N, C-alpha and C positions, 0 to 999 in steps of 0.2 A: 550457250549453256551457262556462261558466267552470270548473265542477267538473271537466269532462273535461280542460281545458287545465291546470289545477293538477295533476291526477293524472298527466297526461302529462309535465309538467315534473319532478315528483318521480320518476316512473319513469325518465325520461331521466337524471336525476342519479344515481340508484342504479345504473342500467345502466352509465353511463360509469365510475363508480367500480369496479364489479365486473369490467369488461372490461380494466382497466388492470393490468399486471403490474409488480411491484416498484415500485409508486408512479409508474410512468411514465404520464403522460397522453398519449394518442395524438391526433395532429392529425386532426380529422375535421370534417365539415360540422356546423354548429351548428343542430340541429333545435329547440332550445328557444325560439327567437325567432320561430316561425311563428305565424300567426294561428289556426291550429288546424283548417283544413279537413282532412278525412281524406285527400283526394287529396294535399295538400302533405306531410302527415306521412308517408304511405306512400312518396311519391317521395323524401323525405329519407332514410328508412330504407334504401331501395334504393341511394341514392348512397353512404351510409356503408358498406354491404356492398361496393359496387364498389371503393371505396378499399382496403378490406382484401383483397379478391380480387386486385386489381392488385398489391399488395405480395406476396401469396402467390405469384403467378406469377413475379414478379421474383426472390424469394428461392429458389424452386425451381430456376429456370434458373441462378442464381448457384451453388448447391450442385452441381447436375449438372455444371457446367463444371469443377469441381474434382476430380471423381471420375475415376479413371484406368482402371478396368476395366469391361467390359460387365456382369460379374456384379454388381458393386457398384451400378452405375447401374440395373440391373434391379431390385435389391432396393429402392432408393429409389423408383423408379417404381411398383413394386407396392405399397409401403407408402402412397404418395400416393393411388393408386387406391382402396385399401381405406379410407383415411381419408375420401375423398370420399363413398364409399358410406355410411360411418358417419354423416358430417355430414348428408347428405341424409335418411337414415332418421331420425336423431334430430330433425331439424327438422320432418319430417312428423309425428312423434309429438307434438312440443311445440306446433306450430301447428295440427295437424289438417289434414284434407283441405280444400282451398280451397272445394270445393262444399258443405261442411258448415259454413262459417264466413261471417261477415259482412264488412263493409268494413274491419275491423281486421286481417283475416288477413294482408295483405302486411306490415304493421308487425311482427306477431309472427314471421312467417316470416323476414323480412330481418334482424331483430334476432338471431334464433337463428343464421342463417347467418353474420352478422358475428361473433358471439361465438365460435363454433367456429373460424372462419377466423383470428381474432386469436390464439387459442390455438395453432393450427397454425403461424402465423407465428413465434410464440415458439419452437416446436420447431425450425423451420428455421433461425432465428437461432442457436440453440444448436449445431445441426449445423455451421453455417458457422464459428462462432467457436471451436469445440472444437479444441484443438491438442495434446491429450495422446495418448500412444501407444494408448490403448484406444478412441479415436474412429475411426470409419470414414472413410477418405479415398478 
């Protein structure tokens, strides 16, 4: 069990560094201090994803509120739907089907979902902050 805990801690550290953009460390649940039961680790990964997903929803609503025409709103909405389909498909590929995996599946799945969601959050932050004439408003 200690080898698993060490591997998990190292993986968590690498994962947290690779999900940060521009050196920004994101506030999230600290999963590295768990005793290491698979249930706890999976629950923590799900909580980390939920934090990223809540931010995603907030950023999307914030950007939608700034858009003036229905055409532009529809384009953003359609791009978001396409991104969700991509994220879900990519994470199914990465984690595999649940029925073909063991107890580590939720960890792999939620880490994938969190990673893609954090990247999309960066996109939405860019859309919100962009104030040049070539940005869509």
